[in-house]
N, C-alpha and C positions, 0 to 999 in steps of 0.2 A: 497531474501527474502521477505517472505509472507508477507499480510497487518498484520492479529494477531502479525506476531514476531516484525515488524514496529512500528505499533500501542503500544506494551510493550515499548521498547525501546525509543520511543520519551516520552510515560506515565513519565519511570523513569529518562528520560534527564529533564520535568518540573517539576517534582518535586523536585530533586537536583539544579534545576538554581531555583525555589520558597523557599526553603530551604536560598540560600544565600545571594537573597537579601531581607530576613527577616532579616537574618546575619549582614547586611551589615546595615541595618536603627537600629538594636541598636548599634552596633560600630558609628554610625554618632549621637546617642543620648548620645553617651560616651565620642563624640567629636573625636573619632579614626579616623583622617581621612584616615591614610593610612591603615586601615585595612577592612576600608569601600569601598574604592578604589578594593581592593586587592578582594573583595568580589563580586561586581558588576563587574569586567573585568571577573573574573568567570564563573557566572551566565549570561555573554554575551557570553560566550567562549559556555557555554550550546547550549544556543538559538540559533547562527548561525548552530550549531551542527542540532539541530530541522529541522531548515529552508532546511538544507543541504539534510535530511535524507527525508522530503517530496517532495524534488525536484527529488528525486531519483526514475525511474520504480518502479512499483509494484509487477512486473512478466517480464521475458524475453521472447520475442517472437523470436524464433532461424529459427525453419523453415518454409520457404516456404510456403504456402497452398496449395497443387497442385491441378490442372485443375476437377479433380476427386472429391473432394470434395464437398458438398453442402456446401453451407454460408450462413447464415442471419446472420442481423443485430442481436445485445443482443435484443434488445426490440423482434422481432420478435421471436425470438428462446424462451424467458421468456414468450411468448402469447400462442404459441405453445408447451408448457407445460404443460402450465394450462389449455389448452383445452384437453389436454390429450393423443395430438401427436406423441408426442417422449416419451419414456423413455431409461435407461442404458440397457434392455434387447433387442432393438434395434439395437444398434449399439453402436459409439463412435464419443465422440466431442470434441474439444480441443478449449479454447478460445483464440482469434483470434486480432492482430491489424496489421494497416498498408500491409495486406497484407503476412503475417508472423503469424505463430502457436507456441504455449505454448503448452508447456507439462504438464500444470493444464487440469485433464477431468473438462465438465462441470456440470458432474453432483457429483461431489465431492467437489469444490472448488465456491467462489464466484467470481460475475464476474469483481470484483477489476475495474481495467483500461481498459479493453476490450473492443473494438468495434461489435465487429462479432466472429460467432462461426464456424469451421468447422464442420464439421459434414459426417463420415463415416458410410453408413448402414451397418449391416451385409451382 
């Protein structure tokens, strides 16, 4: 799941959880303990789902970075791009982490949780 999709999922769950909490508060004001408990239970389940979503990796790093790829830290890469050392005409690069690269190209997607870039000159 991409970062934008993940954030939309989390935002939706948080909005629903907030609504359930407000309904629980209203139920407490009416002294409807059973309804309040049910609403809070649902809100807590949604919050648990949000925590799980936040712990999942943002992208998959399936391919081992080969020896012939040039590797840079994300910070080195971003500085080099800012200096004009690389552009999408020079070659292709993929976000990498723990010695593996993703299928996400560096000029098309944000770094998210990547720590490195695997670069392939044309």
